[in-house]
ROSE-586297 format. One record per residue (C-alpha): x, y negated, z negated; residue in one letter. Coordinates in pm, whole numbers, plus 50000, padded with zeros to 5 digits. Layout:
BEGIN
XYZa
...
END
This chain:
BEGIN
652734707917523m
654514682717742i
654294658017404a
656384689117207q
658934693117492l
658884655817491f
659734654017033k
663094661916993p
664844639717286i
661834607917165a
663324619416835s
664064580016652l
667224601516468r
668624602616783l
668244567216909t
669914558116612l
672724580016669v
673234570917038l
673524532116897l
676234540216659a
677794561416893l
677754531817118s
679354507816863l
682034532216810i
682564527717213l
682414495817205v
685024494716932f
687274517917085l
686964501917452g
687964471017338t
691624482617127m
692414502617411a
692604473317619q
695864460817499e
697864495217637p
695744505317898l
694904471918027g
691474453718054l
690344469118424y
691054507118310m
689744504417951a
686814496718119q
686864520418422a
687754547618139r
685194540317855f
682164520717995f
682244530518351q
682344570018342s
680004595718134a
683624609617913f
685974591117783v
689194614117867d
691524625417579a
694184603617671a
692354567517651s
690354582217337f
694384588017190g
695804548217285a
692864538217114a
693294558716797m
696754547516819r
695954516116843k
692874510316561t
696084529516378l
698654506016386q
695924477916323m
695674498915964l
699424499415949h
698684537616004i
701384548216246y
701834575316413l
705404592616458t
706644593316828p
706754628416876a
702684623916704t
702124593916964a
703354612417270a
701274645917236d
698204624917190v
699154605417486l
700074634817677a
696404652317580a
694754672817888p
692114654618066y
689134669017867i
686104651417773p
686374644117416v
683674612617372f
680764602217525p
681234571817777g
678834542317918g
677154557618170y
676594589017937l
675284566817683l
672974544317855g
671514572918039a
670784591017708l
669274558717556l
666824554917852l
665824582917899i
665294589217449n
663154551517555l
661224566217795v
660634595417582a
659684574617316a
656744558317507h
655524587517635a
655364610217301t
654734582817028r
653424549117190f
649464544017271k
649204511717439f
647224485617300t
646884452217346w
648244445016975k
650904463417120r
651614447017448a
654584429517386g
656754458117230i
655884469517559f
657114445017794l
660434439217514v
660904476717615h
660434474617998a
662824440618009g
665204464817835l
664884495518120i
665024466318352v
668544455418210l
669934490318170l
669194497618527l
669994460818643g
673044469218477q
673874507118665l
672864493718992c
675314469018954t
678224488118860d
677454510419173l
677184486919412v
678584452119308a
681814443819498n
683964415319389e
686924402019640s
688744374919722s
689454347319982m
692914331719962r
693254302120198m
695554272120349t
694414242420493e
693264252520868g
693314285920796q
690334309420982t
689154343720788m
686894368420873n
687534389220571y
687974392320169s
690854409519950e
690724429919648r
693774425019466d
693844450819240r
692854481819538q
695214484019865s
695054505220159e
697024518320394l
697184504020745a
697934519521085v
697524496821363i
697544500921709e
698714466521843v
696804455322217g
698094436522455n
695034412222467a
695054407122069g
692764433122034q
693974459721791d
692724493121662k
692754494221277v
692084522321059v
692604518120687a
692904544020437f
692164534120060p
694594538619759d
691904566919615t
692224589119901l
696074585719912l
698414608619704s
701774628019743t
701214656819993g
697904643020132s
697374645720543t
695734623820792f
694804629921141k
691934601621292r
690734610021718a
692514571621709e
696024582621680f
697864610821891p
699844619621555f
698704631521219s
700554615220895m
701554632520574k
702414616420270v
705554628320142l
705414607619845r
702944583619675w
704174556519418y
701284539919272r
703184510819121h
707204508619210s
709914486319249v
712234488119602l
715764488319561t
719124498519732n
718534532119895r
722184545919732t
721174538419413a
717934566619454v
719264602219467a
716164622719532d
714994597119727a
712734609020073p
714654605620363q
713124581020628v
714654580620961t
713194546421041d
712304508520931g
713524492420623l
713414529320459g
717414530820539l
718154503520349q
715734505320057y
714374531319846a
711204533819589a
711344536419232v
708024546819061s
707284527318785l
704134529218488p
701074509318547p
700314474918471v
698524464718225t
698404425718189s
695794408218356m
698364384618540n
699714414418695e
698704440518932k
700224474819078d
703284473119362i
701984506019556p
704484524319801s
704804551719972a
706634572620234v
705174584320586l
706404614920786e
704604616321118l
703794640721324t
702504648321709g
702364673021952p
705904678622007e
706724679321653g
708434655621386r
707944619621530i
709404605521223g
709114586820845s
708754555520725f
708384537820407l
706294514220352v
705274491720056s
703064460419925l
706154445819812y
707304447120214l
706474410320394d
706284430320730r
704744465820839p
706954488620991q
706724498921379s
706654523421589l
706714529921955t
705724562522045y
704024575622443n
704434540122588g
702194524422261r
702764501321961s
702064507221643y
702224494321275e
702714508420933f
701384485520571s
700434492420270i
698194457920183r
695294448519913p
691794464120054r
690124440220294r
686224438720361f
685564423520713y
682664403220781k
680484392821052d
681364354121012f
684494333020960s
684894306020712l
687864276020840t
689164256620539l
689034224620635l
689864207320352d
690614217119980f
690104186719679r
692074196819294h
691854159119152d
692584152518826k
691394130018556y
694174104418511p
696944117518249g
695334151618203t
694864181718346e
690914182418322t
690054189618685a
687614159718807k
686924176019161n
687454213519230f
685544218619539s
686704235319894s
685154223420257k
684514248320499v
683654254220835k
681374284920829l
680844299221192k
678884333721312n
678704338521676s
676114363621648r
673494342721519t
675194306521670g
675694292821304e
678564267721315d
678364242121021r
680064225920737e
679354239320309v
680734222120034l
682134249719791i
682554234019458f
682484242819132m
678674261118984n
677024251919343n
678784285219558p
677744290919911l
675174321419921r
674884334420270y
674134374820395e
674154382220066g
677044372619966l
678344348219721t
681394321919780f
682604309419443y
685444282119400q
687714304919178a
691014293619133s
693964277419345f
697414278719381d
699424254819143p
702094255419412r
700754246919677d
697834217519683t
696314231320000r
695454267619896v
692174278119770t
691074310419643i
687444315919667l
685984348419487q
683204367419745v
680634384019536v
678614408719679h
675824424219414n
672684430819525p
671214436419189a
672534398119022w
668844393018937l
667454419218754t
669414405218411p
667024373218471y
664234391018511f
665114417618203a
664884377518017c
662564370318134l
660514400118038i
661964406817687v
661304374417617g
657654368917755a
656794402417534g
658224388917228l
656154355717270a
652954374717329l
653954396617055q
654624369016805f
651254346316921g
649204382116841i
649964382116522h
650234343716444l
646494344116609v
645184370616426g
646894356716152f
645044320316173v
641704343016203r
642394355715877k
643104326815701k
640134308615864a
637834339515745g
639574336915405s
638464299715343a
634914304015518m
634304334415244a
635314312914955s
632384297614747p
632304261714746v
633944241114450g
635704278114357a
END
């Protein structure tokens, strides 16, 4: 009975269909990188259950352009303005179906025998690989630390994500910070936290923007304080280049028990936060790259980017840092260089880049990925399975040949 229930999803035809859809998904996701950008294409095609119609249309338009079958401007506009509906299975859905198909096939068709032990190991390795990739997508976190020699930092930043930071400035350098990630920000959203005696409303949210003279923007929201009296934000399309990033901006309205307090313009363009004094307390508001604070700090002691004479080839690319953790009492120096990262408290610090305009600045990539070992385990299991299966067949072949030789009459 159970075998009959699993039989449809264990079908080899279903496996072939899912593999064919996966090939099409990879092709469309690759084509979508030009109009959507690498990160957006990756999120919409491979890190989703379904590909939305707009992303699907953008990929198809790029494909048709490659084949010299150009869409008319009106048709292209209709394709990109399509509503958000599931039109094609995404990476998460196809991966889940392939995993279910593989497990069901083993439950119904495959019977464990010694001769098939290698095949079972290969399939087990594929399952580990699929589950490991899912865990990486769900829990992995990549950010960076940009440090100048002598600078101490206890947080990393994610350049392509931002947050709205509300800071109550303390007298003894102990600031109270509440941050709202950009995924929670939209026009009309309202926030009220017990840490602050006022509520905030986002009058206007700009995913990507540029600041210009306020007099040049007719429909700019009313701003009562700060740099918003001089500047206004203008909305721009999201960037698609890997070398660029969105510059978010927002207009905030603050309301207290007695009524409206004021409104401010905050933007990633601005090099300083907007300030407010309310009920004898000082507050600051800013949009900044999203931060991830650590229980320890790193101080950049020395950054080296030596090159071979007469070339741009790196000879020595390293950062000497001091790691200090008041909780454990650690205070030691560590040298981070290419292929020699610092692994500490579940984080990995790689020597990633530098600032070509300032030889004292290093950029460390900070990776938190609890599933980082799963690809290695999966490859070892698959390799062991292939070797075992080949060895079983090789031993059987040798025994068969030896038996044939012994059975042959002498002098025949």
